[in-house]
C-alpha positions as CSV (number, residue, x, y, z in Angstrom):
1,M,-80.7,273.0,160.9
2,A,-78.9,270.5,158.5
3,E,-75.2,270.0,158.9
4,D,-73.1,271.1,155.9
5,N,-70.9,268.2,155.0
6,S,-69.3,269.9,152.0
7,T,-66.7,271.7,154.2
8,I,-63.6,269.6,155.1
9,T,-62.3,270.3,158.5
10,L,-58.9,269.0,159.7
11,P,-57.9,268.8,163.4
12,S,-56.9,272.1,164.9
13,S,-53.1,271.8,165.0
14,H,-53.0,273.8,161.7
15,L,-49.5,273.8,160.3
16,G,-48.7,270.3,161.6
17,Q,-51.5,269.0,159.3
18,L,-50.0,270.5,156.1
19,S,-47.9,267.4,155.7
20,L,-51.1,265.3,155.5
21,L,-52.4,267.6,152.7
22,V,-49.1,267.1,150.8
23,A,-49.4,263.4,151.3
24,L,-53.1,263.4,150.2
25,D,-52.2,265.4,147.1
26,T,-49.4,263.0,146.2
27,L,-51.7,260.0,146.8
28,H,-54.2,261.5,144.3
29,V,-51.5,262.0,141.7
30,E,-49.7,258.7,142.1
31,G,-52.7,256.4,142.8
32,S,-50.7,254.1,145.1
33,V,-49.1,254.3,148.6
34,Q,-45.8,252.9,147.3
35,K,-45.5,255.4,144.4
36,A,-46.7,258.3,146.6
37,A,-44.1,257.4,149.3
38,A,-41.3,257.4,146.8
39,Q,-42.4,260.7,145.3
40,I,-42.1,262.5,148.7
41,D,-39.1,260.5,149.9
42,L,-40.9,258.3,152.5
43,N,-41.0,254.6,152.9
44,A,-44.3,252.8,152.2
45,P,-45.2,252.1,155.9
46,A,-44.7,255.8,156.8
47,M,-47.0,256.8,153.9
48,G,-49.5,254.1,155.0
49,R,-49.5,255.7,158.5
50,M,-50.1,259.1,156.9
51,L,-53.0,257.7,154.9
52,A,-54.5,256.3,158.2
53,Q,-54.2,259.8,159.7
54,I,-55.8,261.4,156.6
55,R,-58.7,258.9,156.9
56,E,-59.1,259.7,160.5
57,A,-59.0,263.5,159.9
58,F,-61.6,263.3,157.1
59,N,-63.6,260.5,158.8
60,D,-63.7,258.8,155.4
61,P,-61.8,255.9,153.7
62,I,-60.5,258.5,151.2
63,F,-59.2,255.8,148.8
64,I,-60.6,252.3,148.1
65,R,-58.3,249.7,146.7
66,S,-59.1,248.5,143.2
67,G,-56.5,246.0,142.1
68,R,-53.1,247.7,142.3
69,R,-54.6,251.2,142.3
70,M,-56.6,253.2,144.7
71,L,-59.8,254.9,143.7
72,P,-60.8,258.1,145.5
73,T,-64.0,258.4,147.3
74,P,-66.4,261.3,146.6
75,K,-64.9,263.1,149.7
76,A,-61.4,262.5,148.3
77,E,-62.4,263.9,145.0
78,D,-63.8,267.0,146.7
79,S,-60.5,267.4,148.7
80,R,-58.6,267.2,145.4
81,L,-60.5,270.1,144.0
82,H,-59.7,272.1,147.1
83,L,-56.1,271.1,147.1
84,R,-55.7,272.1,143.4
85,A,-57.3,275.5,144.2
86,V,-54.9,276.3,147.0
87,S,-51.7,274.6,145.8
88,P,-50.5,277.6,143.6
89,E,-50.7,279.9,146.6
90,A,-48.8,277.4,148.7
91,E,-46.2,277.0,146.0
92,N,-45.8,280.8,145.7
93,L,-45.0,281.0,149.5
94,L,-42.0,278.7,148.8
95,K,-40.7,280.4,145.8
96,P,-37.5,282.3,146.5
97,E,-37.8,286.1,146.3
98,P,-35.8,287.8,143.7
99,A,-32.4,289.0,144.9
100,Q,-32.4,292.4,146.3
101,E,-29.6,294.7,145.1
102,N,-29.2,296.5,148.4
103,I,-29.3,294.2,151.4
104,M,-27.8,295.3,154.6
105,A,-27.1,292.8,157.3
106,C,-26.8,294.0,160.9
107,G,-26.3,292.2,164.2
108,T,-23.9,289.7,165.4
109,W,-23.1,286.2,164.0
110,R,-25.7,285.0,166.5
111,T,-28.5,287.2,165.2
112,Q,-28.6,288.4,161.7
113,A,-31.4,290.7,160.5
114,L,-31.8,291.5,156.8
115,F,-33.2,294.8,155.6
116,T,-34.0,295.5,152.0
117,T,-33.8,299.3,152.5
118,P,-31.0,300.9,150.5
119,P,-28.3,302.5,152.6
120,I,-28.2,306.2,152.9
121,I,-25.1,308.1,152.0
122,S,-24.3,311.7,152.7
123,K,-23.0,313.8,149.9
124,K,-21.4,317.2,150.1
125,T,-23.2,319.7,147.8
126,S,-22.8,323.4,147.2
127,A,-25.8,324.0,149.5
128,G,-24.4,321.7,152.2
129,W,-24.8,318.0,153.0
130,S,-27.6,316.0,151.5
131,T,-28.5,312.3,151.8
132,I,-29.0,310.1,148.8
133,P,-29.8,306.4,148.4
134,S,-26.8,304.4,147.4
135,T,-26.8,302.0,144.5
136,A,-23.9,300.0,146.0
137,D,-24.2,297.1,148.5
138,A,-23.3,298.0,152.0
139,T,-22.7,295.8,155.1
140,V,-23.2,297.2,158.5
141,G,-22.3,295.3,161.6
């Protein structure tokens, strides 16, 4: 059975490898180690070390120097297509959620838990007591 080389597999430490993907994407965009390093607030030697890790992870040179620019290898081009496909999802994970009108904080100063459930308020009616959701913010704790 022939091995499928179209799938890119990074080492298994999962989330720790995400910084390499960010660096790889930045290298694609900037086309140089120096510019990519500046873009993600690293120095050039640190970005060079990340490029070495990327090359090791992909078992490919990834970029080949051509004058002052770096040209991507076919495997690097393939990785760029994958990165462009997943980057909107990753960016959505980092977007702040809209502010909730009714957030209750409970716990101590050491452990704070946030709940987005509106607080329940009891109201005296002619038929007795009933509970209704409040539209006002409430803090419990």
